[in-house]
N, C-alpha and C positions, 0 to 999 in steps of 0.2 A: 276403606276410604277411596274416593273417586280417583285420586292421582295414582294409587297403587295399581288398580286395574288398567288405567290408561297407559302407564309406563310399561307394564308387562306386555300389554297388547302391542304397543309400538315396537318394543324390542323384538318381539316374536315375528312381527311382520317385516322388520328391517334388521335382519341378522348382520352383525358387523358394524352397526351404527356407532359413530364416535361420540365422545362426551360433548363436544361443541355442538354437534347436530341435535343432540338431545336437549341441550340447554336452549338452543334457538327454538326448537319445536314447542317446548313447554314454557318458554319465556321465563326461565328461572336462572339463578346464579349457581355456581359450582356447589356451594354449601347446601343449597336447597335440593339440588339434584341428588347429592349423596344421601340426604335425609330420605328422599323419596325411594331411592334404591334400597336403603336399609329397611324401610317399612315394607317394601315389596317382598324382600327376602324373608322377613319375619312372618309375613302373611303366608308365603309359599312354603314355609318350612315343612320338609318331609315329602313334598311332591315335586318341587322344581326350585330353581334358583337362577337369578340373573347374575352373570359373572362377566368380568372384563378380562379379555385375553390380550396378551401383548401383541401389538401390531394388527389386531383383528377386531377391535371394538367390543361392544357388549353383545352377548349371546344369551338366549334363554336355554337352559339345560333342563329338560324334563326327566325326572327320575321315576315318576309314577303316572303313566298316561291316564288311567281311570281317575286317580286322585286329582290330577290337574284338570281334567274335564269337569269334575265336580266343583273344583275351585272356581273355574271360569263361570259356571252356571250360578254359583253363589254370589259372584261379583256383579253379574249383569243387572242393570236396572229393570224395573217392571216393563215388559215389552209393550210397545205401542204398535199393534199389528196393522193399523190403518194409517197410511201416510197422511199427514195433516196439512202439508204445504204444497204449493204447485211444484216446487223443485223436487220434493220427496216423491210426489206422484209420478213425475217424469222418470225418475230413476226406477221406480217400481214398474212402470209400464215398459221401460226398456228391458229390464230383467225378464219380465214375463214374456214379452213378445220375442225376444232373441232366443229364449230357451224353449219355446214351444214350436211345434211343427204344424199344429192344427189351427183352425180358424177360431176367432173369438169375436163376439159382437160388442158394440159400444155399450149396449144395455147391460151385458154381463159384467163388463169392466166397471161401469157406474155402480152396479149393485155391490161389487166387491169393495170398492173404494168409498162407498157411502157418499157419493157426490152426484150431481146431476149429469145427464148426458152431455149438456153444453160444456160443463167443466172438463169432462174427459176429452171432448173435441178440441177444446182450447189447449189442453196439455199435449195432445197428440201432434199439434203443429210444431211444438218444440222437439218432440220425439222425432218427427220427420226431418227436422234440421240436423239433429245429431246423427241420425242414420245416414243422411246424405254425405256427411264428412267421411263415411266409410264405404261409399258407393253402395249403400243398401237403400231399399225403398220400402214403403208401407203399402202393400198390395190391398186393394179394397174390392169386395165383390158383393153385390146385392144378395141378401138372404143368407150369406155366409159370414160376413164380418170382415176382419182384417188379419193380416199376418205379415211378417217380415220376409222380403225376398232379396236374395243376393248370395254371394259365394260363402262357403264355409269359412274361408280365411278371413274375409271381411267381418263376418259375424263374430268370430273369436276376438278379433282386434277390438271391436266395439265393446264386447263383454269385458275384455281386459281393461279398457279405458275407464269403465265404471269403478273398478277397484283402484287403479292407479291414481285417478283424479279425485277420489273420494276425499272431500275436505273435512269430513266429520271425524276422521281418525278410526273409523270402523269399516270392516269389509262388508259390502252390501250386495255382493253378487249372489243371485239366486242359485241354488244347487239342484233344483228339481224343476219339473215341468210347470209348477204353479208359481215359481218365482218367490222372491222375498226371503230366501234363506241366507246363509252366510257361507263364504268360501271356506271349505273344510281346512281348518288349521293343521289337523293331523296330516293331511295329504300335503300341505305346504311344507311341513317339517321334513317329510320323506323326500320330497322333491329337492329341498335344500341340501340334504345329505348327499343325494345322488349327484347333484351339480358340483358340490364342493369336492367330492371324491374324484370326479372326472377332471375337473379343472386343475386341481392340485397335482394329479397324476401326470398331466400333460404340460404343467407349467404355463397354462393358458390363463391370462389375467383379463378380467373385465372390471370396469369401474364399480366399486361397492355401492355407489349411489343408485345404480340401475340394475344391480344383480337381482333385487327383489322383483323388478318388472319381469325379468326372464322367468322367475319362479312362478309368477302369476300366470304367464302364458302356458307354462308346462302343465300346471294344475288344470287350467281350462281345457287343454288338449286331452288330458286323461279323462276328465269328466265327459267331454263330447264324444270321445272314442267309446267310452262305456255305454253311451246312448246310441252307438252305431253311426256316428257322424265323423267322417274322415275327410282329409284335404286331398283333392286330386291335384296332380302336377304333371305337366307335359314331359315327355321323355327328354326332349332337348334341354329344357330347363333343369330337369333332374340330373342329367349328365354333367351340366355345367357346375351345379352345386356340389356334386360328388368330388370334383377335383379340388375343392377348397379345403383348407386345413380344418375349418370349422365343422365340416361334415364328419371328420374323424372324431372330433371331440363330442359332437352330438351323438354319434354312434355309441360312445362310451356311456354317456348319460342314459341313453335308451336301454343299454344292457343292464345298468344298475336299476333302472325303473322296473325292468322285467323281473329282476331278482327280488325286489322289494314288494311289487304289487301284482306280479304275475300277469302283466299286460305286455304283449309284444307289439312294438311300434313298427309299422310298415316303413319302407324307404321314404315315401312321401312325407310322413310325419317327422322322420329324422332330418330330412332336408329342410323342413319348415323350422325345426329347432336350429339348424345350422344358419339359416337366414337371420334368425334372432341373435345368434351369437355374433354374426358379422356386423350387425347393427347396434350392438350393445357397447361398443367401445366409444368412449368419449375422450377425445384428445384435448388436453388442456394446453394452453399456449406455453411453449417451452418445455413440455414434458417429454419423456422418452418412452411413453407407453405405446408409441406407434412404430416401434422397431419393425422393419420388414413391410411397413405399409407402402403400397405402390400408389403414387399419385399419377393418374392418367391425364392425357391432354384435355379430356372433357372436364375433369375436376379442376384442373389448373385454369381453364377458361372460365368456369363458374366463379372461382375466387376472383379472377380479374374483373369480371363484370360486376361483382358485388362491390368492389372498391370504386369502380366507375359510377355506380348508382349512388354511393355516398357522396362522391364529388359533385354530382349533379344536384343533389338535394341540399347539401350542407356547405359546399365549397371548402371542405377540408380535403387537401390533396395528399392522399396516401399512395398515389400511383407509383411512386418510386420506392415505397416501403416494402422491400423484399420479405422482411420478417413477417409482416402482417399477411402478405399474400400467401406465404408458406403456412402460417398458422391456420388461415382460413381453409386452405386446400387440405391440410392434414385433418381438420375437423370435418370437412365436407365429405370426405371419402366414406366413413361409416354413417354419417348423417344421411347420405343419399339412399342408403339401404333402408333406414328408418322411415324416410319420407315415402319411398316407393311402396312400402308395406304398411304404412300408417302405424308405425310402432311408437308407443309413448315412452317418455322418460320423465323422471322426477328431477326437480331442481330446487333443493332446499335453500339455495342462496338467492332465489328469484327476487324476493322483496328487497333484500339488501342491494342487489344489482340495480334494480329499478330506481332506488333512491340515491345510492352512492355513485353510480355510473349512469345517470339518466341520459346524458347525451350519447354515450356509447350504446345504450339500449335503443334509443331512437334511431341511431345509425344502423344497428343490427336489424331493426324492424324494416327499414327501407331496403337494406341489402337483401332481406329475405324474399323480396319480390322476384329476384333473380332465381331463387330456389324454386319458386312456384312455377316459373317458366321452364326450368330445367327438369324438374322431377314431378310436376303435376300435383303437388301437395303443399299446403302452407305450413311452415313450422309452427309449433305450439309456442306459447309464451315461455315455457320451460326451455325449449330448444333455442329460442331467440336469446334467452339469458346467457346461454353458453357462448353463442356467437358474439354477444356484447363484450364478453371478457377479452376477446382478441382485439376489439376496437379500443377498449379501455387501456390495454397495454400500449397500443400504438399512440393514443393520446398522451399517455404519461411519457413516452419516449420523446414526443414532440416538445413537451414542457422542458425537458433537460437539454434541448437543442434550440432554445429560443434565440432569435437574432438579437444582438445588443441594440439598445435604443440610443438615439441622439436627442438630447433635451436642451431646452432653453430655460434658464432660471432667471426670473425677473424680481428685482427688489426695488424699494422706493427710490433710493439714491445712494451713491457712494461706492467707489471701487473696492474699498476695504471690506464692506459688508458683502458685496458680490463674491469676492474671493473666499470669504468665510463660508458662505453658502455652498460654493463649489467644493470646498474641502469636505464639508459635512455630507454632501450628497455622494461624493466619492467613497467616503468611509461607510455610509449606510447601504448604498446601492451600487457599489462599484462593479459587482458581478453582472448587473443588468445593463450597464452603460458603456457605450462606445465613445461618446464625446459629450462634454458639458459646455454650453455657451452661456455667457451671462450678459445681462444688460440692465439698465434702469428703466423704469416705467415710461419715462419721457421719450425713449428712443425705440420702443418695442415695434412701432409700425414700420420702421426702416429696416427691420431684420429680414433677411432672405430665408423663407421657411421651406425652401426646396428640400433640404436634408434634415429638417427638424421633425421629430415624431410627436413630442409632447412639450407643453409649456407648464412650468410650475412657478406660480407667482405668490408673493407675500402681500400684494395689494390688489384691490379690484382694478382691472385694466380699462373697462369702459369702452373697449373696441372689440370687434368681431375678428377672430383669427382663424386661419385655415386648418388648424390642428387642434386637438383637444387641450383644454386649459384646466388646470387643477389648482385651486387656491389652498395654500398651506401657511402655517405659522412661521415666523422668522426663525424660531429656534427648534422647529421640528419636534414636537412632543410625540408621545407614543401613538396617538391617533393619526397624526400626520404621517409618521413612518409607515404605519400599517396601510394607510390609504395609498401612499406612493408606491409601496412594494406591490400591492394588489394591482395597481394600474400597470406597472411595468411588466408584471408577470402575466396578467390575463388580458390586457388590452384596454382600449379606450372606454368600453361599455361595462367593464367589470366593476363590481362594488356597488352598482345601483341598477335597478330595473326601470327607473323612470323613463329612460330614453326609448323604451320599447312600447310604452303605452301612451295614449292621448285621449282626452275626452271626446274628440271628434270620431274616434273609432271604438267608442264604448256605447253599447246599446242594452238598456235594462228593460225588464218586463216585456220581452218580446212575445208577441202572440203568434206563434207558428205551430203547425200541427204535425210536421214531419221533419226528418233529417234533411230531405231534399230541399224543403222550403227554407230551413235555417241556413244551410250552406249557400244557397242561392242569394239570400238576403245579405249575408256577411260578405260574400264575394263582390256583390254589386256595390255595397257601401265602400269597400276597400278600393275598387276601381274608380269610384267617384272622387276619391281624395288623393290616391297614390297613382304613380305611373306604373301600370301593369299590362301585360300582354292580353290580347283578346282571348287566348287559350287558358287564362288563369283558372277559371272555374273548372274546366275539364281536367287540368293538372291536379286540382284538389281531389276531384272524383277518381282520378287514376290512382292517387295515393290511397284513397279510401278502399278501392277495390283490391289493392295490394296487401293491406294489413290493417288490423284493428287500430283505432286511434282513441278509443275511450279508455279512461284511466280508472274507472270505478268511481265511487263517491259522487255520482251524478255529473262527472266532468269528462270532457273530451278535448283533445289537442290535435286537431287536423292541421295539415299543411300541404302545399302543392308538391308534386313529385320532383320538381326542379326548383333551384334557387332563382327567383325571377324578380325580386324587388331591387329598387335603387338603394333602399336601406332595409334594415331588419326591423319589423314592427309586429304588433299583435292586434287583431280585431277581436273584441270581446262581445259575446252575446249571452245575456242572462234571461232565462225563461221562468215564467210563473208556474207553468205546467210541464212535466217531463215529456220528452219525446223518445221514441225507441231509436237507438243508435245501431242496432244490429247485434250488439253484445251487452245490452242492458240500457236502462233509462238514463237520459242526460238532461241536465238543466243549465249547466255552465259550459260554454263553448269558447275556447281560446284558439282562434285561427292564426297560425304563425306564418309570416312571410319572411323568408331569409334573403339577405342581400346577395346579389351576384358577385359583388366585389370582394367580399371577405367575411370573416367569422369572429371578429373581436368580441370577446365576452360571451360567446354563445354557450360555452361549457358552464360558466357560472349561471347564466340565465336558466339553462335546462335543470341544473341541480336545484336551484331555488324553486322553480316551477314544479318540479317533480315532488318535492317535499310539501309544497303548498297544496297540490292537487290530491295528495294522499292524506292530507290532514282533514279528516271528516268535519271536525269542529269549525275549521276556517271556512270550508266550502259552505257549511250550513249558515254561518254568520253572513257570508257574502250574499247568499240567496235570500236571507232575511232582510238585509239592508243593501239593496242593489244600487249603490251609489259609487261613482268613480273614486271619490275621496275615501270611502270605506275600503274599496278594493286595494288602493295603494297603501293604506295603513296596514291592512292585513299582510300584504306582500312585504312591506318594510319590516313588520314584526317577524315574519318567517325568515327574512334575510338576517335580521339581528340575532335570532335564535340560532341560526346556522353558524354565524360567525362566533358566537359564544361556544358552540359545540366543538 
């Protein structure tokens, strides 16, 4: 059965995976997972078994190598030798070009892939974009064809990314000159044993989530060395790496690989492994996994600038939050190594982080622009997810330290009724309140609102007040209590998204042909209605250059690099035809402008918007019926569903 082969393959490629990670990956509950594992072991009987080891997750134990290889072949679906989609062709082309040293023509590639020369040319544009991320280029020469040019290290890192980032759940790295093979799992198992022996012997711990990435890099190194390709390294750099503890551990791994495979690694290759070890530590907020980690002035300065960037964009002031600064610095130390050497990590929590901590993820994305400046590489979405956890923790700490509010409670008439309301509010919301002032509706205009945060009234007032007003019932039913508590906890704009949207800044059926044209149109419309600086559009483009803003599902969420609005609002643009956003097609654009003066309700807004943008059915319905009324109904429904959850 499909799930048997899938779960065995996943455990083999992720030794030490815990049950929760397996349940998330296969989207099943504990009982179903146990059933899958039982079926897997029944199918594997006599050749291998999946077992759970205390404190070390699930492992695949192979008892009969030949028998297991035969089992794998028996489980494989009928091979589809020719990639049938543009994405699959891009992966095939990358495999082929990265692993070959000779030239190949477009006509030869078109013949192998059974597509036109024009299709290959189109696919190669995406290939060139991916290669550029690793400082590699596609060299072209008349009458010869094309080939990849660049350093051996960059070539290996790009090859490894094809395995690490593979969303299909299968290893698709070519193992030979022609490309299209699979990463040898037998070699992966040998590498796993060598790494485990060396790390255990030295008491050297790396996060199990990224251990597999290190194994992939080691296997690629062995394959490339067998083909005669080695990594050069300058003597000065080599001397520096030799002094690190990671070099000693890497030397032990190399010795074990020599014993197992009969391949002797030169010093440069050992240093290369040491670099990976140094970059494979992920420091979680509050963890003790960074004992002995030295935070340099450079790293401390980077963490400080990340917090400054978040203040400029979101007006959340974490500048005095020493714990956040320390968490960012501790994480940045190993992250800087990964960025400098384009090393990839996996983050199985990424989807949950994007939805549950969407504001923190947006903050981490903006903060990552500092990392681009400091280390010359943009963090991946997986890396950004880990940074977001530090901001999520800081946001939670702020919630527990909320300043108490001063409120005015207005009733129709009668001092006795007012006192009854005061008593009820103290009972239900005392932990949020500093002072309660009461008055009747006839005298509300005479109240001094200098020290009042919110007004709660049991009757319509008919006058405009300088602070937020919330209408509630006289006896505070469950709905009223929930509404008041949400307001006191999250701010004046929490509990509703209506204040962020307006028909004047809603544009349907836009006829634009590019990202540039769309952003220019929305910025111009925003400036025509709201008070915004002349540099507004350039600030939006600065943010676009710093990090991706597309959410998938044909949606994008751009915003300026700094908080520049007199209020927080959203400009909406809906398109009939998709435009390329740099990371995929987009038809729904939500341009967010954040107020300079504060951030009330922003976390609630981002949480609802993130869930909405990741809801494919909701976006599809919005694009089908592009009306303001329909959008607000869909957002209201998303908000209601979130409240129920």
